[in-house]
C-alpha positions as CSV (number, residue, x, y, z in Angstrom):
1,M,0.2,0.0,0.0
2,T,1.6,3.7,-0.5
3,P,1.9,6.2,2.1
4,Y,-0.6,8.6,0.7
5,K,-3.6,6.0,1.2
6,Q,-2.2,5.5,4.8
7,R,-3.0,9.3,5.3
8,S,-6.8,9.8,6.8
9,C,-6.6,14.0,6.6
10,P,-9.5,14.5,4.6
11,I,-7.1,17.6,3.8
12,T,-5.0,14.8,1.5
13,K,-7.5,12.9,0.8
14,R,-9.5,15.4,-0.9
15,L,-6.6,16.3,-3.0
16,A,-5.3,12.3,-3.7
17,E,-9.0,11.8,-5.0
18,D,-8.3,14.9,-6.8
19,L,-4.9,13.7,-8.4
20,M,-6.7,10.2,-9.4
21,I,-9.2,11.7,-11.3
22,R,-6.5,13.2,-12.9
23,N,-4.7,9.5,-13.6
24,M,-1.7,10.5,-11.7
25,A,1.0,8.1,-10.8
26,D,1.0,6.9,-7.4
27,A,4.3,8.0,-6.6
28,T,3.3,11.6,-7.5
29,I,-0.1,11.6,-5.3
30,D,2.2,10.5,-2.3
31,A,4.5,13.5,-2.7
32,Y,1.8,15.9,-3.5
33,T,-0.1,15.0,-0.4
34,Y,3.1,14.6,1.7
35,H,4.3,18.1,1.0
36,V,0.9,19.5,1.2
37,R,0.6,18.3,4.4
38,R,3.7,19.5,6.0
39,L,2.7,22.9,4.7
40,A,-0.4,22.5,6.7
41,D,2.0,21.6,9.5
42,F,4.6,24.1,8.8
43,I,2.0,27.4,9.7
44,K,-0.6,25.9,11.9
45,K,-4.1,26.7,10.8
46,P,-6.4,25.6,8.0
47,L,-5.0,25.7,4.4
48,D,-8.1,27.5,3.4
49,R,-6.5,30.3,5.7
50,V,-3.0,30.6,3.4
51,T,-1.3,33.9,2.3
52,P,0.5,34.3,-0.1
53,E,3.3,34.9,2.5
54,D,2.9,31.7,4.4
55,V,3.8,30.2,1.2
56,R,6.9,31.9,1.2
57,T,7.5,31.1,4.5
58,F,7.3,28.0,3.7
59,Q,9.5,28.3,0.9
60,L,12.4,29.6,2.8
61,H,11.8,26.9,5.0
62,L,12.3,24.7,3.0
63,I,15.4,25.9,1.1
64,Q,17.2,27.4,4.5
65,D,16.1,25.0,7.3
66,K,15.7,21.6,5.3
67,N,18.2,22.5,2.7
68,L,16.6,20.2,0.2
69,A,17.2,19.9,-3.7
70,Y,15.4,22.3,-6.2
71,S,13.9,19.1,-7.1
72,T,12.0,18.0,-4.0
73,F,11.6,22.1,-3.7
74,N,10.2,22.1,-7.0
75,Q,8.3,18.9,-6.4
76,A,6.3,21.0,-3.2
77,V,6.0,23.6,-5.3
78,C,4.2,21.6,-8.1
79,A,2.1,20.5,-5.2
80,L,0.8,23.9,-4.0
81,R,0.4,24.7,-7.2
82,F,-1.8,21.9,-7.8
83,Y,-3.5,22.4,-4.4
84,Y,-4.5,25.4,-4.8
85,R,-5.7,25.4,-8.2
86,H,-7.9,22.6,-8.1
87,T,-8.5,21.0,-4.8
88,E,-9.4,25.0,-2.6
89,P,-9.2,27.7,-5.5
90,M,-7.5,30.4,-3.8
91,P,-9.0,34.5,-4.7
92,W,-5.0,35.0,-5.3
93,P,-3.2,33.8,-7.9
94,V,-1.4,30.3,-7.6
95,T,1.3,31.8,-9.9
96,M,3.0,33.9,-7.2
97,V,4.4,30.3,-6.3
98,P,8.0,30.2,-7.7
99,F,9.6,28.0,-9.0
100,G,13.0,27.5,-8.1
101,K,16.6,27.2,-10.4
102,R,18.7,25.2,-9.8
103,P,22.3,26.3,-9.4
104,K,24.4,26.7,-12.3
105,T,27.7,25.8,-11.9
106,L,30.8,26.2,-14.5
107,P,32.8,23.3,-16.5
108,V,36.1,22.2,-15.2
109,V,38.7,23.0,-17.2
110,L,41.7,21.1,-16.8
111,S,45.0,22.4,-16.3
112,R,48.2,21.8,-18.7
113,H,49.6,19.6,-16.8
114,E,46.7,17.5,-15.8
115,I,46.3,17.4,-19.7
116,E,49.7,16.6,-20.5
117,K,49.1,12.9,-17.9
118,L,45.8,12.3,-19.3
119,F,47.6,12.3,-22.7
120,Q,50.3,9.7,-20.8
121,C,48.2,7.6,-19.1
122,T,47.6,5.8,-22.7
123,T,50.5,3.8,-24.7
124,N,48.1,3.2,-27.4
125,L,49.0,5.6,-30.3
126,K,45.5,5.5,-32.2
127,Q,43.5,6.2,-28.9
128,R,46.6,9.0,-28.3
129,T,45.7,10.8,-31.4
130,F,41.9,10.5,-30.9
131,M,42.8,12.1,-28.0
132,M,44.7,14.8,-29.0
133,T,43.0,15.9,-32.4
134,P,39.5,18.2,-31.8
135,G,36.4,17.9,-33.8
136,T,37.2,14.3,-34.5
137,N,34.3,11.6,-34.8
138,R,35.9,9.6,-31.5
139,R,33.4,6.6,-31.7
140,V,36.0,4.0,-33.4
141,G,34.3,1.6,-36.2
142,R,32.2,5.0,-37.0
143,R,32.2,6.9,-40.8
144,A,31.6,10.2,-39.6
145,G,28.4,11.6,-40.1
146,C,26.7,8.2,-40.1
147,G,25.2,6.8,-36.8
148,S,26.1,2.6,-38.0
149,P,28.5,1.2,-37.2
150,K,31.0,-0.2,-40.9
151,R,30.0,-3.8,-42.0
152,H,32.3,-5.0,-43.8
153,A,31.0,-7.6,-46.5
């Protein structure tokens, strides 16, 4: 049995029913009911009295206190948007609940010394040539511009 079926709260029961009507997966239903329940536990007031500021405070709590990954944070946002759009429509626009963006990281750039060590790791002349020649088709046994391997009859 999935965890959302064990939850007896009328709020999450109604949300689960709305999600089932839309043929959502059990894992999605479980995640959405979990996040909406966490909002209710966090703000300690009925969900029909939630303000955009309450949702913002909850989002800050997820990021700062719980250190959630942005994928989990966005899952919580989707759950709240669904809840306040379909299960418990609110007078304030649900689009005010923002998604989080993953922090962008720069690619790792090897130093000249590290590149030289990498080239020295292989003793095979063919492999070393492929590594040192930029812009070549590095797939051995493949023709340039073609996705299928060479076949000889």
